[in-house]
N, C-alpha and C positions, 0 to 999 in steps of 0.2 A: 937488103935484098934477101936477107936470109929467111926473114919472117914471110916475104911473099913466095919464095920456094916452098917453104912450109905448108902454106895454105894450099898452093897448087897440088902439092904431093898429097895431102890429106883429101882434097877434093877428088883426086882420081883414086886414092885408096878406098873411101867410102863405099862407092857403088860396087867395087869389086869384093870388097867385104860382105855387104849385104847379099850378094848372089852366091858367095860361098857359105854364109850362115843358112842362106835358103836351101841349098844343096845338101849340108850337113843335117839340118832339121828335117828335111824332106826324106834323107836317107834313114831316119830313125823310122819312119813310117814305113819305108820299103822292107828294112831288115827285120824289123822286130815287131811292129805294130800290125802289119798286114797278116802275118802268119798268125798271131795271137788271136786277131779278130776271126780269122776263118775257123780256128779250133774252137774259139769261145761261141760261135754261132752254129756249132756243129756241123761245118763244112770241111771236116778233116780229109774227106775223101777228094773233095774239089782241091784243096791244097796238097794234096799228094800228087795229083795229076799236075798242078801247078809247077811242082818241083821236078817233075820228069822234063818239062820244057825248060826250067830256069834252075839248074842244080847248084848253082854258084849262091843261091839264097841261104843254103845250109851252111856253107862256108862264111858268109857275111853275117849270119846270125850268131856265130860262135864269138864274134868281138863285139856283142851289143851294148856292153857296158863301156868300152872305149868309145864306141859311137856316140853314146849318150853323153858321156862326159865331154867329149871333143865339140859336140853341138852345144852344150851349155856353155862352154868357156868361149866359143865363138860369138854366141849369142850375148853374153855378158860384155865381150870386147866390142862387138858392134853397137850395143847399147850405149856404152860409154862414148864411143866416137859420134854417135847420133846426139847425145847429150851434150857432148864438147862442142858440135858444130851447130847447135841449134840457133844461136844467135848471132852466127857469122853473117854478115851482109853479103848480097848477090852483087854482080858488076852494075856499073851505071847504063851501060848499053842495054837498049831495050830487048833485044833478042838474046842476048846472053842472060839478062836478069830473068826472062821467062824460061829459058833453058836451065837456070840454076833453081828456080823456085820449083819447076817441074820435076826435077831431079831429087830435090829435097823431099817433096811430097811422095813420089814413089819410091824413095828410100824407105821413107816411114812405113809405107804400105807393105813393102817386102819385108821389113822388119817385124812387124806385127803378124803378118801371115807366118813367118818362120817360128815365132813363139807359138802361134795356133798349132802348126805341125808338130813341134816339139812336145807340147802339152799333150796332144792327142796320142803321140807315141808312147809317152809315159804312161798315160793313163791306161791304154789297151794293153800295154806290156806288163806293166807293174802293179797298178792300181785295181783295175778292174778284175783280174783272176782271183785276187784275195776276197772279192764279194761274191763271186760266182761258184 
């Protein structure tokens, strides 16, 4: 029975972790990539007016290293869970099997999109300014 409870707990944890990963990697775009992109495109004045409306962006940007490290750790952890659960079978019941397959598919899409957000954030914040 313990293994069944472990599988149920893992099935519940995976979607939650994937959305947390998406949130954390998306936050790298908001805190760090967006301001850098505005400045790189020469839209500093537009970004200044943006900060008038959303002044908390300055505070969030002060913690960009911690945000990127947290997002990276969560992406690696989620990737490990994706890899670990890749061969787990879905229930025999047709409706549950379809839901399980759909959840696995969407979980993978969310994971890949999270990496795209993270790489875009790293690129615009740290890599692109070195070349321009």
